[in-house]
LOMAR-693885 format. One record per residue: residue number from 0; residue in one letter; z, y, x of N, C-alpha, C, O in turn. Coordinates in steps of 0.1 Angstrom, whole numbers, plus 5000, padded with zeros to 4 digits. Last residue first. Layout:
<atoms>
pos, code, n_zz, n_yy, n_xx, ca_zz, ca_yy, ca_xx, c_zz, c_yy, c_xx, o_zz, o_yy, o_xx
NUM, a, Z, Y, X, Z, Y, X, Z, Y, X, Z, Y, X
...
</atoms>
This chain:
<atoms>
pos, code, n_zz, n_yy, n_xx, ca_zz, ca_yy, ca_xx, c_zz, c_yy, c_xx, o_zz, o_yy, o_xx
223, p, 4843, 5064, 5138, 4836, 5063, 5151, 4836, 5049, 5156, 4831, 5046, 5167
222, q, 4836, 5066, 5104, 4845, 5060, 5114, 4838, 5058, 5127, 4827, 5052, 5127
221, s, 4824, 5098, 5092, 4823, 5084, 5094, 4833, 5079, 5104, 4838, 5087, 5112
220, a, 4837, 5122, 5068, 4833, 5118, 5082, 4833, 5103, 5083, 4841, 5096, 5077
219, g, 4824, 5120, 5034, 4832, 5125, 5045, 4828, 5121, 5058, 4816, 5116, 5060
218, q, 4803, 5115, 5015, 4816, 5120, 5011, 4824, 5126, 5022, 4832, 5135, 5020
217, t, 4775, 5104, 5000, 4779, 5111, 5012, 4792, 5118, 5008, 4792, 5127, 5000
216, v, 4769, 5072, 4987, 4773, 5085, 4984, 4778, 5091, 4998, 4783, 5084, 5006
215, p, 4743, 5048, 4975, 4754, 5053, 4983, 4758, 5067, 4980, 4752, 5074, 4971
214, n, 4728, 5027, 4961, 4733, 5039, 4955, 4745, 5044, 4962, 4756, 5045, 4957
213, t, 4724, 5004, 4975, 4712, 5011, 4970, 4715, 5024, 4963, 4706, 5031, 4959
212, s, 4750, 4996, 4981, 4741, 4999, 4992, 4728, 5006, 4988, 4722, 5013, 4996
211, t, 4770, 5015, 4957, 4764, 5003, 4962, 4755, 5006, 4974, 4754, 5018, 4977
210, v, 4793, 5029, 4935, 4787, 5030, 4948, 4782, 5016, 4952, 4790, 5006, 4952
209, d, 4807, 5030, 4912, 4793, 5027, 4910, 4786, 5028, 4924, 4773, 5028, 4924
208, s, 4840, 5015, 4906, 4831, 5023, 4915, 4816, 5020, 4912, 4813, 5008, 4909
207, s, 4858, 4999, 4893, 4851, 5009, 4885, 4841, 5018, 4893, 4835, 5027, 4888
206, s, 4869, 4982, 4913, 4861, 4977, 4903, 4853, 4987, 4895, 4842, 4984, 4890
205, i, 4870, 4983, 4946, 4874, 4991, 4935, 4864, 4988, 4923, 4852, 4991, 4924
204, v, 4883, 4959, 4968, 4871, 4964, 4961, 4876, 4971, 4948, 4884, 4967, 4941
203, v, 4900, 4961, 4998, 4902, 4960, 4983, 4889, 4966, 4977, 4886, 4978, 4980
202, v, 4907, 4942, 5027, 4898, 4951, 5020, 4900, 4949, 5005, 4901, 4938, 5000
201, f, 4930, 4944, 5055, 4924, 4937, 5043, 4916, 4947, 5035, 4918, 4959, 5037
200, q, 4945, 4938, 5087, 4937, 4945, 5078, 4933, 4937, 5066, 4933, 4924, 5066
199, h, 4964, 4943, 5117, 4961, 4936, 5105, 4953, 4944, 5096, 4953, 4957, 5096
198, l, 4967, 4941, 5152, 4963, 4949, 5140, 4959, 4940, 5129, 4953, 4930, 5130
197, q, 4985, 4944, 5181, 4983, 4935, 5169, 4980, 4943, 5157, 4988, 4950, 5152
196, d, 4991, 4963, 5199, 4977, 4957, 5200, 4974, 4948, 5188, 4963, 4945, 5185
195, s, 5017, 4968, 5196, 5008, 4978, 5191, 4993, 4973, 5191, 4985, 4979, 5184
194, s, 5035, 4938, 5187, 5029, 4948, 5197, 5019, 4957, 5190, 5013, 4953, 5180
193, e, 5059, 4938, 5160, 5048, 4933, 5168, 5043, 4943, 5178, 5046, 4955, 5177
192, d, 5077, 4949, 5142, 5082, 4939, 5152, 5071, 4932, 5160, 5073, 4921, 5165
191, t, 5062, 4967, 5126, 5072, 4972, 5136, 5077, 4962, 5146, 5080, 4965, 5157
190, l, 5027, 4963, 5124, 5040, 4960, 5120, 5050, 4964, 5131, 5047, 4964, 5142
189, r, 4998, 4982, 5113, 5006, 4975, 5124, 5020, 4974, 5119, 5025, 4982, 5112
188, y, 4968, 4981, 5093, 4982, 4984, 5096, 4988, 4976, 5107, 4982, 4966, 5111
187, l, 4943, 4991, 5071, 4946, 4986, 5084, 4961, 4990, 5087, 4965, 5001, 5084
186, v, 4923, 4986, 5044, 4936, 4990, 5047, 4940, 4983, 5061, 4939, 4971, 5062
185, k, 4894, 4999, 5030, 4899, 4990, 5040, 4913, 4995, 5044, 4914, 5007, 5048
184, v, 4881, 4999, 4998, 4890, 5006, 5007, 4895, 4995, 5017, 4899, 4984, 5013
183, a, 4849, 5003, 4982, 4860, 4995, 4986, 4868, 5004, 4996, 4864, 5014, 5002
182, a, 4833, 5023, 4971, 4831, 5009, 4966, 4842, 5001, 4970, 4846, 4991, 4963
181, p, 4850, 5053, 4962, 4844, 5045, 4972, 4842, 5031, 4966, 4850, 5027, 4957
180, l, 4840, 5073, 4932, 4850, 5064, 4940, 4843, 5056, 4950, 4831, 5052, 4949
179, r, 4829, 5107, 4930, 4827, 5092, 4929, 4837, 5085, 4937, 4842, 5089, 4947
178, r, 4821, 5136, 4931, 4832, 5129, 4923, 4828, 5115, 4920, 4824, 5111, 4908
177, t, 4817, 5148, 4964, 4811, 5141, 4952, 4822, 5134, 4944, 4830, 5127, 4950
176, g, 4844, 5170, 4973, 4832, 5163, 4975, 4826, 5157, 4962, 4830, 5161, 4951
175, t, 4867, 5181, 4963, 4858, 5190, 4970, 4845, 5183, 4973, 4835, 5190, 4974
174, r, 4880, 5161, 4949, 4882, 5174, 4944, 4872, 5184, 4950, 4868, 5194, 4944
173, t, 4876, 5137, 4961, 4868, 5139, 4949, 4870, 5153, 4944, 4862, 5158, 4935
172, d, 4875, 5129, 4993, 4882, 5138, 4984, 4873, 5142, 4972, 4864, 5149, 4974
171, w, 4879, 5112, 5023, 4874, 5111, 5009, 4882, 5120, 5000, 4895, 5120, 5000
170, e, 4874, 5099, 5056, 4877, 5110, 5047, 4872, 5107, 5033, 4861, 5101, 5031
169, i, 4864, 5079, 5071, 4878, 5082, 5072, 4882, 5094, 5064, 4894, 5098, 5065
168, l, 4840, 5053, 5060, 4844, 5067, 5062, 4859, 5068, 5064, 4867, 5060, 5060
167, w, 4818, 5028, 5068, 4832, 5031, 5066, 4835, 5046, 5069, 4832, 5050, 5080
166, g, 4785, 5027, 5052, 4794, 5026, 5063, 4808, 5030, 5059, 4811, 5034, 5048
165, s, 4771, 5026, 5028, 4763, 5024, 5041, 4772, 5023, 5053, 4768, 5018, 5064
164, g, 4788, 5028, 5008, 4775, 5022, 5005, 4767, 5019, 5017, 4758, 5011, 5017
163, d, 4812, 5038, 5017, 4803, 5047, 5009, 4790, 5041, 5005, 4781, 5048, 5000
162, w, 4844, 5027, 5020, 4830, 5023, 5020, 4822, 5031, 5011, 4824, 5032, 4999
161, f, 4870, 5040, 5039, 4864, 5040, 5026, 4849, 5037, 5028, 4842, 5043, 5035
160, q, 4903, 5034, 5053, 4889, 5037, 5055, 4881, 5034, 5042, 4886, 5025, 5034
159, f, 4936, 5042, 5063, 4927, 5038, 5052, 4913, 5043, 5056, 4911, 5054, 5061
158, g, 4965, 5029, 5081, 4953, 5037, 5080, 4944, 5032, 5069, 4944, 5021, 5066
157, v, 4998, 5029, 5093, 4988, 5024, 5083, 4977, 5034, 5083, 4978, 5046, 5086
156, e, 5026, 5016, 5110, 5015, 5025, 5110, 5005, 5020, 5100, 5003, 5007, 5099
155, a, 5047, 4998, 5105, 5049, 5009, 5114, 5039, 5020, 5114, 5041, 5032, 5116
154, v, 5062, 4980, 5080, 5050, 4987, 5084, 5053, 4999, 5093, 5060, 5008, 5089
153, d, 5086, 4970, 5071, 5080, 4963, 5082, 5067, 4971, 5087, 5063, 4967, 5098
152, s, 5095, 4981, 5048, 5101, 4986, 5060, 5095, 4980, 5073, 5098, 4984, 5084
151, s, 5076, 4989, 5020, 5079, 4979, 5031, 5084, 4986, 5043, 5078, 4996, 5048
150, l, 5081, 5009, 5001, 5074, 4996, 4997, 5076, 4985, 5007, 5078, 4974, 5004
149, l, 5105, 5029, 4990, 5101, 5023, 5002, 5094, 5010, 4999, 5101, 5000, 4994
148, s, 5094, 5053, 4965, 5103, 5042, 4970, 5097, 5036, 4982, 5085, 5038, 4986
147, e, 5094, 5080, 4942, 5090, 5074, 4955, 5100, 5063, 4959, 5112, 5065, 4957
146, f, 5081, 5091, 4912, 5092, 5084, 4918, 5087, 5077, 4931, 5077, 5070, 4931
145, g, 5068, 5125, 4906, 5070, 5111, 4903, 5081, 5105, 4911, 5091, 5112, 4915
144, g, 5056, 5148, 4931, 5059, 5144, 4918, 5062, 5129, 4917, 5058, 5121, 4926
143, q, 5026, 5154, 4953, 5040, 5155, 4949, 5043, 5150, 4935, 5033, 5147, 4928
142, l, 4999, 5154, 4958, 5008, 5153, 4969, 5023, 5154, 4965, 5032, 5154, 4974
141, p, 4980, 5159, 4939, 4981, 5146, 4944, 4991, 5143, 4955, 4993, 5132, 4960
140, d, 4983, 5177, 4910, 4987, 5177, 4924, 4989, 5163, 4929, 4998, 5156, 4925
139, a, 4979, 5176, 4883, 4968, 5180, 4891, 4971, 5181, 4906, 4963, 5186, 4914
138, d, 4995, 5147, 4870, 4993, 5161, 4870, 4981, 5164, 4879, 4974, 5155, 4884
137, v, 5002, 5118, 4848, 4997, 5125, 4860, 4996, 5140, 4858, 4997, 5145, 4847
136, p, 5034, 5107, 4833, 5019, 5110, 4833, 5015, 5118, 4846, 5023, 5123, 4853
135, r, 5038, 5092, 4864, 5032, 5090, 4851, 5040, 5098, 4841, 5052, 5096, 4840
134, q, 5036, 5084, 4898, 5038, 5094, 4888, 5031, 5091, 4875, 5019, 5089, 4875
133, v, 5048, 5069, 4927, 5042, 5067, 4914, 5046, 5078, 4904, 5057, 5081, 4902
132, r, 5045, 5062, 4961, 5050, 5072, 4951, 5041, 5070, 4938, 5029, 5069, 4939
131, e, 5057, 5042, 4987, 5048, 5043, 4975, 5054, 5053, 4965, 5066, 5053, 4962
130, f, 5057, 5040, 5022, 5062, 5045, 5010, 5052, 5045, 4999, 5040, 5047, 5001
129, l, 5064, 5020, 5049, 5053, 5024, 5040, 5059, 5028, 5027, 5067, 5020, 5021
128, g, 5089, 5033, 5071, 5080, 5022, 5067, 5069, 5028, 5058, 5065, 5039, 5059
127, t, 5124, 5041, 5071, 5110, 5043, 5076, 5102, 5031, 5072, 5107, 5020, 5068
126, a, 5153, 5059, 5062, 5144, 5049, 5059, 5130, 5051, 5065, 5125, 5063, 5065
125, n, 5172, 5078, 5065, 5168, 5071, 5077, 5158, 5060, 5075, 5154, 5053, 5084
124, g, 5159, 5099, 5040, 5171, 5096, 5048, 5166, 5089, 5061, 5158, 5095, 5068
123, a, 5138, 5108, 5026, 5140, 5093, 5027, 5152, 5089, 5035, 5154, 5077, 5037
122, d, 5129, 5133, 5005, 5139, 5130, 5016, 5142, 5115, 5015, 5147, 5109, 5006
121, g, 5094, 5129, 4998, 5107, 5135, 4996, 5116, 5132, 5008, 5112, 5128, 5019
120, t, 5072, 5116, 5010, 5070, 5129, 5004, 5083, 5137, 5002, 5084, 5149, 5004
119, a, 5073, 5100, 5042, 5079, 5102, 5028, 5075, 5116, 5023, 5076, 5125, 5030
118, v, 5047, 5086, 5058, 5056, 5098, 5058, 5060, 5100, 5044, 5052, 5102, 5035
117, t, 5031, 5065, 5054, 5043, 5062, 5062, 5052, 5074, 5063, 5063, 5074, 5069
116, g, 5017, 5061, 5020, 5017, 5066, 5034, 5030, 5063, 5041, 5040, 5059, 5034
115, y, 5003, 5065, 4988, 5008, 5056, 4999, 5007, 5062, 5012, 4997, 5068, 5016
114, s, 5004, 5071, 4954, 5003, 5076, 4967, 5010, 5067, 4977, 5021, 5063, 4975
113, y, 4991, 5072, 4921, 4997, 5065, 4931, 4995, 5072, 4945, 4984, 5078, 4947
112, e, 4994, 5081, 4887, 4991, 5086, 4900, 4999, 5078, 4911, 5011, 5076, 4910
111, a, 4981, 5065, 4858, 4992, 5068, 4867, 4986, 5073, 4880, 4975, 5070, 4884
110, l, 4972, 5063, 4824, 4968, 5066, 4837, 4980, 5070, 4846, 4988, 5078, 4842
109, g, 4992, 5040, 4804, 4984, 5051, 4806, 4980, 5053, 4821, 4985, 5045, 4829
108, g, 5026, 5027, 4807, 5012, 5027, 4803, 5005, 5040, 4806, 5011, 5050, 4809
107, l, 5056, 5046, 4803, 5050, 5033, 4806, 5035, 5034, 4800, 5033, 5039, 4790
106, p, 5080, 5069, 4816, 5068, 5067, 4808, 5061, 5054, 4812, 5060, 5051, 4824
105, g, 5112, 5054, 4823, 5102, 5064, 4824, 5090, 5061, 4815, 5090, 5050, 4809
104, y, 5133, 5035, 4821, 5121, 5031, 4829, 5111, 5042, 4831, 5101, 5041, 4838
103, t, 5154, 5048, 4808, 5157, 5038, 4818, 5145, 5036, 4828, 5146, 5035, 4840
102, e, 5143, 5067, 4790, 5154, 5071, 4799, 5156, 5061, 4811, 5159, 5065, 4822
101, q, 5124, 5052, 4777, 5120, 5063, 4784, 5131, 5068, 4795, 5128, 5071, 4806
100, v, 5141, 5032, 4765, 5131, 5028, 4774, 5127, 5040, 4783, 5125, 5038, 4795
99, d, 5156, 5049, 4748, 5163, 5040, 4758, 5153, 5037, 4769, 5156, 5038, 4781
98, d, 5137, 5059, 4731, 5144, 5068, 4740, 5151, 5060, 4751, 5152, 5065, 4762
97, f, 5130, 5036, 4717, 5120, 5043, 4725, 5126, 5052, 4735, 5122, 5053, 4747
96, t, 5157, 5012, 4721, 5149, 5021, 4713, 5139, 5028, 4723, 5139, 5026, 4735
95, l, 5162, 4977, 4726, 5160, 4990, 4732, 5152, 4999, 4723, 5142, 4995, 4717
94, d, 5160, 4952, 4715, 5172, 4960, 4712, 5171, 4974, 4717, 5179, 4983, 4713
93, a, 5138, 4939, 4726, 5137, 4944, 4712, 5149, 4953, 4708, 5148, 4961, 4698
92, d, 5127, 4946, 4758, 5139, 4941, 4750, 5138, 4948, 4736, 5137, 4960, 4735
91, l, 5108, 4955, 4775, 5103, 4948, 4763, 5115, 4943, 4754, 5112, 4937, 4743
90, s, 5119, 4964, 4798, 5115, 4974, 4788, 5110, 4968, 4775, 5109, 4975, 4765
89, g, 5122, 4941, 4814, 5134, 4946, 4806, 5130, 4957, 4796, 5138, 4958, 4786
88, g, 5097, 4938, 4826, 5101, 4929, 4815, 5113, 4934, 4807, 5113, 4932, 4795
87, p, 5077, 4967, 4832, 5089, 4959, 4835, 5094, 4951, 4823, 5093, 4955, 4812
86, i, 5044, 4967, 4836, 5054, 4969, 4825, 5066, 4961, 4829, 5065, 4948, 4828
85, y, 5021, 4985, 4855, 5031, 4974, 4856, 5042, 4977, 4845, 5048, 4987, 4845
84, s, 4988, 4993, 4853, 5001, 4996, 4847, 5010, 4984, 4848, 5008, 4974, 4841
83, y, 4960, 5009, 4866, 4969, 4997, 4867, 4983, 5001, 4862, 4988, 5012, 4865
82, g, 4943, 5030, 4866, 4946, 5024, 4853, 4956, 5013, 4853, 4960, 5007, 4843
81, s, 4950, 5057, 4888, 4947, 5043, 4885, 4951, 5039, 4871, 4961, 5044, 4866
80, t, 4944, 5083, 4912, 4948, 5079, 4898, 4942, 5065, 4895, 4932, 5061, 4899
79, f, 4957, 5086, 4945, 4946, 5084, 4935, 4952, 5081, 4922, 4964, 5077, 4920
78, s, 4960, 5091, 4980, 4965, 5094, 4967, 4954, 5093, 4956, 4943, 5098, 4959
77, i, 4968, 5080, 5012, 4958, 5079, 5001, 4966, 5082, 4988, 4976, 5076, 4985
76, r, 4972, 5088, 5046, 4977, 5088, 5033, 4966, 5087, 5023, 4955, 5093, 5025
75, t, 4958, 5087, 5070, 4972, 5081, 5070, 4978, 5081, 5056, 4989, 5076, 5054
74, a, 4925, 5076, 5077, 4934, 5085, 5069, 4948, 5079, 5068, 4949, 5066, 5067
73, g, 4924, 5056, 5107, 4918, 5063, 5096, 4927, 5073, 5090, 4936, 5078, 5096
72, l, 4934, 5046, 5130, 4931, 5036, 5120, 4924, 5043, 5108, 4918, 5036, 5100
71, d, 4943, 5064, 5148, 4930, 5058, 5151, 4926, 5048, 5140, 4915, 5043, 5141
70, s, 4958, 5092, 5132, 4958, 5078, 5136, 4944, 5073, 5139, 4935, 5078, 5133
69, t, 4980, 5121, 5131, 4966, 5115, 5131, 4968, 5100, 5136, 4978, 5096, 5142
68, a, 5003, 5137, 5109, 5000, 5130, 5121, 4985, 5124, 5120, 4980, 5123, 5109
67, d, 5012, 5146, 5085, 5015, 5154, 5097, 5010, 5148, 5110, 5013, 5153, 5121
66, d, 4986, 5135, 5063, 5000, 5139, 5065, 5002, 5148, 5077, 4994, 5158, 5078
65, s, 4959, 5132, 5059, 4965, 5127, 5072, 4979, 5131, 5074, 4983, 5131, 5086
64, s, 4942, 5118, 5030, 4947, 5129, 5038, 4953, 5123, 5051, 4954, 5111, 5052
63, a, 4921, 5113, 5002, 4926, 5108, 5015, 4930, 5119, 5024, 4923, 5129, 5025
62, v, 4920, 5110, 4967, 4921, 5119, 4979, 4927, 5111, 4991, 4937, 5104, 4990
61, f, 4907, 5111, 4937, 4909, 5101, 4948, 4908, 5109, 4961, 4898, 5114, 4964
60, f, 4917, 5119, 4903, 4912, 5122, 4916, 4914, 5109, 4925, 4920, 5100, 4922
59, s, 4926, 5137, 4874, 4922, 5124, 4880, 4914, 5126, 4893, 4906, 5135, 4893
58, k, 4931, 5162, 4868, 4942, 5153, 4867, 4938, 5139, 4871, 4947, 5130, 4871
57, a, 4910, 5179, 4865, 4917, 5179, 4878, 4928, 5169, 4879, 4934, 5167, 4890
56, d, 4880, 5175, 4850, 4894, 5170, 4849, 4901, 5169, 4862, 4898, 5160, 4870
55, n, 4854, 5180, 4851, 4863, 5191, 4854, 4878, 5188, 4852, 4887, 5196, 4853
54, a, 4841, 5157, 4844, 4839, 5162, 4858, 4849, 5173, 4861, 4851, 5176, 4873
53, d, 4853, 5132, 4825, 4852, 5147, 4825, 4852, 5152, 4839, 4862, 5150, 4846
52, a, 4859, 5106, 4828, 4845, 5110, 4826, 4842, 5125, 4827, 4831, 5129, 4829
51, s, 4884, 5101, 4854, 4880, 5104, 4840, 4865, 5108, 4839, 4859, 5112, 4849
50, l, 4885, 5074, 4877, 4883, 5088, 4874, 4879, 5090, 4860, 4872, 5082, 4854
49, s, 4906, 5049, 4892, 4897, 5054, 4882, 4896, 5069, 4881, 4906, 5076, 4885
48, a, 4917, 5018, 4906, 4915, 5032, 4907, 4904, 5037, 4898, 4894, 5030, 4896
47, c, 4923, 4991, 4906, 4921, 4997, 4893, 4920, 5013, 4894, 4921, 5019, 4884
46, s, 4926, 4985, 4932, 4915, 4979, 4926, 4912, 4985, 4912, 4901, 4985, 4907
45, l, 4951, 4998, 4937, 4938, 5003, 4943, 4926, 4998, 4936, 4916, 5005, 4933
44, s, 4970, 4983, 4924, 4968, 4997, 4920, 4954, 5002, 4925, 4948, 5010, 4918
43, q, 4966, 4958, 4937, 4964, 4959, 4923, 4962, 4973, 4919, 4953, 4976, 4911
42, r, 4971, 4963, 4964, 4958, 4958, 4960, 4955, 4960, 4945, 4945, 4964, 4941
41, l, 4998, 4970, 4963, 4988, 4980, 4968, 4974, 4976, 4963, 4966, 4984, 4959
40, g, 5010, 4946, 4955, 5011, 4958, 4947, 5000, 4968, 4951, 4994, 4974, 4942
39, s, 5002, 4929, 4977, 4998, 4926, 4964, 4999, 4938, 4955, 4989, 4941, 4947
38, t, 5015, 4941, 4999, 5000, 4941, 4998, 4995, 4938, 4984, 4985, 4943, 4980
37, w, 5042, 4935, 4993, 5037, 4949, 4993, 5022, 4950, 4993, 5016, 4959, 4986
36, d, 5042, 4906, 4993, 5047, 4914, 4982, 5041, 4928, 4982, 5037, 4933, 4972
35, s, 5031, 4898, 5018, 5025, 4894, 5005, 5029, 4903, 4994, 5021, 4907, 4986
34, k, 5050, 4908, 5036, 5037, 4913, 5036, 5029, 4910, 5023, 5022, 4918, 5018
33, s, 5072, 4892, 5028, 5073, 4907, 5026, 5059, 4913, 5026, 5056, 4922, 5018
32, q, 5062, 4867, 5035, 5066, 4870, 5021, 5066, 4884, 5019, 5061, 4889, 5008
31, e, 5059, 4870, 5063, 5048, 4867, 5055, 5050, 4870, 5040, 5041, 4875, 5033
30, t, 5086, 4875, 5070, 5076, 4885, 5073, 5064, 4883, 5064, 5059, 4892, 5059
29, q, 5098, 4850, 5062, 5102, 4863, 5056, 5092, 4874, 5058, 5090, 4882, 5049
28, l, 5084, 4833, 5079, 5083, 4831, 5065, 5087, 4844, 5057, 5080, 4848, 5048
27, v, 5093, 4841, 5104, 5079, 4842, 5101, 5077, 4841, 5086, 5068, 4849, 5081
26, r, 5120, 4835, 5101, 5116, 4849, 5104, 5101, 4851, 5100, 5097, 4861, 5094
25, q, 5120, 4808, 5099, 5125, 4816, 5088, 5121, 4830, 5089, 5117, 4837, 5079
24, s, 5110, 4801, 5124, 5102, 4797, 5112, 5107, 4806, 5100, 5098, 4810, 5092
23, f, 5131, 4810, 5140, 5117, 4815, 5142, 5109, 4813, 5129, 5102, 4822, 5124
22, y, 5151, 4793, 5131, 5153, 4807, 5130, 5139, 4814, 5131, 5136, 4823, 5123
21, l, 5141, 4768, 5138, 5144, 4771, 5124, 5145, 4786, 5122, 5139, 4791, 5112
20, h, 5139, 4770, 5166, 5127, 4768, 5159, 5129, 4772, 5144, 5120, 4778, 5138
19, d, 5166, 4772, 5172, 5157, 4783, 5176, 5144, 4782, 5168, 5139, 4792, 5163
18, v, 5175, 4747, 5164, 5180, 4759, 5157, 5171, 4771, 5160, 5168, 4778, 5151
17, g, 5160, 4730, 5181, 5158, 4729, 5167, 5163, 4741, 5160, 5156, 4746, 5150
16, a, 5171, 4738, 5206, 5157, 4740, 5203, 5154, 4739, 5188, 5146, 4747, 5183
15, r, 5197, 4728, 5202, 5195, 4743, 5204, 5180, 4746, 5201, 5177, 4756, 5195
14, f, 5192, 4701, 5200, 5198, 4708, 5189, 5195, 4723, 5190, 5192, 4729, 5180
13, a, 5182, 4696, 5226, 5174, 4693, 5215, 5179, 4701, 5202, 5171, 4706, 5194
12, v, 5205, 4702, 5241, 5193, 4710, 5243, 5184, 4708, 5231, 5178, 4718, 5226
11, a, 5223, 4683, 5231, 5226, 4697, 5230, 5213, 4705, 5231, 5211, 4715, 5223
10, s, 5210, 4659, 5239, 5212, 4662, 5225, 5214, 4677, 5222, 5210, 4682, 5213
9, a, 5212, 4662, 5267, 5199, 4662, 5261, 5200, 4665, 5246, 5191, 4672, 5241
8, a, 5240, 4660, 5269, 5233, 4672, 5274, 5219, 4673, 5267, 5215, 4684, 5263
7, v, 5244, 4634, 5260, 5250, 4645, 5253, 5243, 4658, 5256, 5240, 4666, 5248
6, v, 5230, 4619, 5279, 5226, 4618, 5264, 5231, 4630, 5257, 5224, 4636, 5249
5, i, 5244, 4625, 5302, 5230, 4628, 5301, 5226, 4629, 5286, 5218, 4638, 5282
4, g, 5269, 4613, 5295, 5268, 4628, 5298, 5254, 4633, 5296, 5251, 4643, 5291
3, g, 5262, 4586, 5294, 5267, 4593, 5282, 5266, 4608, 5283, 5262, 4615, 5274
2, i, 5256, 4581, 5321, 5245, 4580, 5311, 5249, 4588, 5298, 5241, 4595, 5292
1, g, 5282, 4585, 5331, 5271, 4593, 5335, 5259, 4593, 5326, 5254, 4604, 5322
0, m, 5296, 4565, 5318, 5299, 4579, 5315, 5288, 4588, 5320, 5285, 4598, 5313
</atoms>
């Protein structure tokens, strides 16, 4: 009986350890999947950032701002026009008329305005995280309009930095500075369920930028 009790106790401990490990593994998998989903969308829209050839066109821009707060990670909001266009599969239904598609999905294709930040442009209720705002067709205001959604509730803080050919900048505004796109954007972020010391980052190359190490641009303040 004594040996049996020891075996039962050991089995219970092993079972509990297995359950804990399974829960932890599922949580890690969910976090990684969520991270993959929102970073993929941001990468695609950013990589297709574009400006019109008309230097006086106020409806295409690339603007970095800091909402109502400052961050050691860089600019806290980025707004830009992009040629990236996601076409919902449902909009391709042959039974839908043009008016049906417009009413259900809004305008599709063409230049779109994207904006990302952790401060919602509209009323987000109790929702917190990284918000994405998409507007199509574009207008001349990079800070409003369109449809806003919560891209990820796991993001606690985000910052953006911009490669000008010689270093990373924390400011960029094609409306007041040189009308050129950064060569790349560095996205830095912290997650809500991690310590503030844990920092993640990735870099997105902007394919239509003409900025290189031999053709740099002076656009804003540098990253200290």
